[in-house]
VMD Tcl script that draws the C-alpha trace (Angstrom):
set ca {
  {9.63 14.58 15.59}
  {6.73 13.51 13.04}
  {8.35 10.64 10.78}
  {6.77 8.64 7.21}
  {7.66 5.47 6.76}
  {6.91 4.48 2.77}
  {6.53 1.08 1.68}
  {6.58 0.08 -2.31}
  {4.47 -2.76 -3.84}
  {5.44 -6.01 -5.50}
  {8.59 -5.84 -8.10}
  {9.12 -2.27 -7.16}
  {12.12 -0.29 -5.52}
  {12.37 2.62 -3.05}
  {13.33 4.39 -6.41}
  {9.15 4.37 -7.58}
  {8.75 6.27 -4.11}
  {11.46 9.09 -4.34}
  {9.15 11.85 -5.79}
  {6.67 11.07 -2.77}
  {9.78 10.87 -0.57}
  {10.97 14.48 -1.77}
  {7.93 16.37 -1.00}
  {7.09 14.53 2.31}
  {10.67 15.88 3.29}
  {9.95 19.15 1.92}
  {6.89 19.54 4.10}
  {9.00 18.56 7.21}
  {8.98 14.89 7.73}
  {11.70 12.77 8.42}
  {11.21 10.21 5.75}
  {12.29 6.52 5.91}
  {11.87 4.87 2.10}
  {12.27 1.11 2.80}
  {13.56 -1.06 0.29}
  {12.89 -5.07 0.80}
  {13.06 -7.92 -1.59}
  {9.40 -8.10 -2.33}
  {9.54 -11.20 -4.89}
  {11.71 -13.26 -2.69}
  {9.62 -13.14 0.67}
  {6.63 -13.49 2.27}
  {4.29 -11.19 3.41}
  {5.12 -12.32 6.81}
  {8.94 -12.35 6.14}
  {9.04 -8.85 4.70}
  {7.09 -7.68 7.72}
  {9.56 -9.13 10.29}
  {12.56 -8.67 8.81}
  {12.43 -4.92 7.04}
  {9.06 -3.18 8.30}
  {9.75 -4.17 11.98}
  {13.21 -3.34 11.85}
  {12.56 0.40 10.54}
  {9.67 0.78 13.20}
  {11.87 -0.21 15.94}
  {14.35 1.77 15.30}
  {12.36 5.16 15.61}
  {11.51 6.76 19.23}
  {8.71 5.79 20.82}
  {7.89 9.41 21.76}
  {8.15 10.34 17.84}
  {4.87 9.97 15.72}
  {5.33 7.41 12.94}
  {3.02 7.85 9.83}
  {2.90 5.63 6.76}
  {2.32 5.71 3.32}
  {2.38 2.43 0.95}
  {1.66 1.10 -2.40}
  {-0.08 -2.22 -3.32}
  {1.51 -4.94 -1.59}
  {3.20 -2.46 1.08}
  {-0.39 -2.15 2.51}
  {-0.83 -5.75 3.23}
  {2.45 -6.05 4.73}
  {1.32 -2.98 7.42}
  {-2.07 -4.47 7.63}
  {-0.12 -7.64 8.83}
  {2.17 -6.13 11.31}
  {-0.74 -4.10 13.17}
  {-2.62 -6.92 13.35}
  {0.54 -8.65 15.48}
  {1.81 -5.86 17.14}
  {0.48 -2.83 19.12}
  {1.85 0.96 18.26}
  {1.09 3.74 20.88}
  {2.96 6.35 18.39}
  {1.18 5.32 15.01}
  {-0.03 8.43 13.32}
  {-2.13 8.32 9.96}
  {-1.69 5.85 7.35}
  {-2.20 6.47 3.35}
  {-2.48 3.36 1.30}
  {-2.08 4.08 -2.62}
  {-3.85 0.97 -4.48}
  {-3.77 -1.69 -1.98}
  {-5.16 -4.92 -2.34}
  {-7.40 -5.15 0.76}
  {-9.52 -7.59 -0.97}
  {-7.50 -9.34 -2.80}
  {-6.84 -9.38 -6.39}
  {-8.85 -11.69 -9.31}
  {-5.44 -11.26 -11.14}
  {-3.93 -13.65 -8.80}
  {-6.83 -16.07 -8.75}
  {-6.66 -16.23 -12.55}
  {-3.21 -16.38 -13.15}
  {-1.26 -17.98 -9.96}
  {-0.73 -21.73 -11.67}
  {0.79 -19.70 -14.91}
  {4.52 -20.26 -14.33}
  {6.17 -16.96 -15.53}
  {3.39 -15.45 -13.13}
  {4.77 -17.01 -9.94}
  {8.61 -16.71 -10.79}
  {7.77 -12.83 -11.42}
  {5.85 -12.18 -8.32}
  {7.15 -14.60 -5.72}
  {5.77 -15.95 -2.71}
  {4.10 -12.96 -1.69}
  {2.44 -12.31 -4.84}
  {0.62 -15.74 -4.60}
  {-0.58 -14.39 -1.26}
  {-2.71 -11.87 -2.65}
  {-5.90 -13.58 -3.95}
  {-9.63 -12.94 -3.30}
  {-10.09 -16.57 -1.87}
  {-10.79 -16.78 2.24}
  {-7.50 -17.97 3.16}
  {-5.32 -14.96 0.85}
  {-3.75 -12.76 3.55}
  {-5.73 -9.75 2.71}
  {-8.97 -11.62 3.38}
  {-7.81 -13.16 6.67}
  {-6.26 -9.38 8.27}
  {-8.93 -7.53 10.65}
  {-10.49 -4.28 10.00}
  {-8.27 -1.26 10.45}
  {-8.12 0.39 13.66}
  {-6.06 3.16 12.58}
  {-6.92 6.60 11.05}
  {-6.60 5.44 7.32}
  {-7.03 7.07 3.98}
  {-7.05 4.96 0.77}
  {-6.64 6.12 -2.54}
  {-7.58 4.07 -5.46}
  {-7.20 4.37 -9.36}
  {-9.32 3.36 -12.06}
  {-7.09 3.68 -14.97}
  {-4.89 1.39 -16.99}
  {-1.77 0.51 -18.82}
  {-2.51 -3.00 -19.42}
  {-6.13 -3.94 -20.76}
  {-5.72 -7.71 -20.91}
  {-4.98 -7.50 -17.22}
  {-8.13 -5.11 -16.57}
  {-10.22 -7.43 -18.19}
  {-9.47 -9.95 -15.23}
  {-10.73 -7.30 -12.91}
  {-14.32 -6.36 -11.74}
  {-14.35 -2.18 -13.35}
  {-13.34 -0.07 -12.21}
  {-10.17 -1.20 -11.84}
  {-6.34 0.09 -12.40}
  {-5.14 -3.05 -14.35}
  {-3.86 -4.83 -11.06}
  {-6.64 -4.20 -8.45}
  {-10.35 -3.45 -8.61}
  {-11.41 -0.01 -7.09}
  {-13.34 -2.16 -4.63}
  {-11.03 -4.24 -3.47}
  {-8.77 -1.33 -2.42}
  {-11.55 -0.71 0.59}
  {-11.50 -2.12 3.95}
  {-13.94 -1.73 7.25}
  {-12.71 0.74 9.28}
  {-10.92 3.34 6.79}
  {-11.44 6.59 7.06}
  {-11.72 7.93 4.12}
  {-11.54 6.61 0.62}
  {-11.18 8.50 -3.00}
  {-10.76 7.21 -6.67}
  {-8.54 8.87 -9.23}
  {-7.76 8.96 -12.94}
  {-4.59 7.42 -12.44}
  {-2.68 3.64 -12.92}
  {-1.24 1.25 -10.73}
  {2.23 1.55 -11.68}
  {2.59 5.19 -11.37}
  {-0.09 6.45 -8.64}
  {2.60 7.29 -6.04}
  {4.05 9.63 -8.68}
  {1.18 11.42 -9.76}
  {1.31 14.95 -8.49}
  {-2.66 15.05 -7.51}
  {-1.78 11.55 -5.36}
  {0.86 13.39 -3.90}
  {-1.07 16.52 -2.29}
  {-3.92 14.14 -1.01}
  {-1.85 12.04 0.31}
  {0.32 15.17 2.17}
  {-3.01 16.71 3.23}
  {-4.13 13.52 4.45}
  {-1.30 13.19 6.61}
  {-1.52 16.74 8.08}
  {-5.07 16.81 8.47}
  {-6.99 13.55 8.49}
  {-8.78 14.22 5.45}
  {-8.22 14.25 1.70}
  {-8.18 17.67 -0.22}
  {-11.35 17.44 -2.23}
  {-10.80 20.77 -3.85}
  {-7.85 19.97 -5.19}
}
mol new
graphics top color blue
foreach p $ca { graphics top sphere $p radius 0.5 }
foreach p [lrange $ca 0 end-1] q [lrange $ca 1 end] { graphics top cylinder $p $q radius 0.2 }
display resetview
């Protein structure tokens, strides 16, 4: 049996992943759409209390694929850096801050930013001690989809171009990834875009993005 674990991003809920979940379910995957308290936990706590619990509930004889959005990708990378998964299939990360985000660097001391994003959000800077910068290269079959459109022009000015309003395209890249593509989508809605969903499914099935779509 093939499973797909979905892990949403910061300040989001499983609801934002429902369209993707429905498409994957129709394609024959058993889907686990994880919810976690992203603005109240550290990245370490989210990995241990939520991701670990779901992964350990799936039979070791089944294949586990993972699709993440934003912070979810860093939670997964942390978990994989500390645990061995012999049944890990393929991974697709949507707009992951794999090298951190300059938005965090510049706004982390603003009380409203700290209140809204919580401890995990403050771990996503670009300095050498940030969580993304401390994680090892990907040693699993990974496809990354980045966006280059934004809904927040102000936040975009805090980032290198091109960016999706929260993460620059360059920051989504990580050593060891198998494939990387950039699409005209925004950070908040990348997981609901039809083209992104098509590419995601194609990568899970074939290990490559559908470049003809």
